[in-house]
N, C-alpha and C positions, 0 to 999 in steps of 0.2 A: 351658888347652890340654893336650892329651895328648902325652906324649913316647913315643918308640919308639927302639929301637936300629937304626941304619943300618949294615948290614954293609959297604957300600962305603966310607962315610966313617969307619967304626970309632968312632962316637960316638953319644950320645943326641941326638936332634933333635926339634923340634916337628913333629907330623904336619900336613902340608898337605892340605886337602880330606878331613878324617876322615869315615869312614862307619861306622856301627854295623852289624856283621854277626853272624850266628849260625853257629857251626861245626856240623858234622854231629852231634856228640855233645850239642849243645844249649847249650854254653858261649858266653857273649858274647865278642866281640872287636872291635877297631877296625882298620880298613884305611885306608891312605892313601899319600901320596907324600912322599919326602924333599925339603925345599925347596931344598937346594943341588945335589943330583945327579940328582933326578927318579927315583930308584930306589924301587920299592914297599917300604913298611914295614908291619909287622903287629904289633899288640899284643894279647895274649890277656888277657882280663879286662875289667872295666868301664872 
């Protein structure tokens, strides 16, 4: 599973419902939701 930093919880969390996205500049990223507080989290890279 992919981890991302949740700003609201102030810790690294496993991404819930991860989706692969491509940013405007062509770099890959992963977008999802924090499992504990339902805040959107974003991870740049594979």
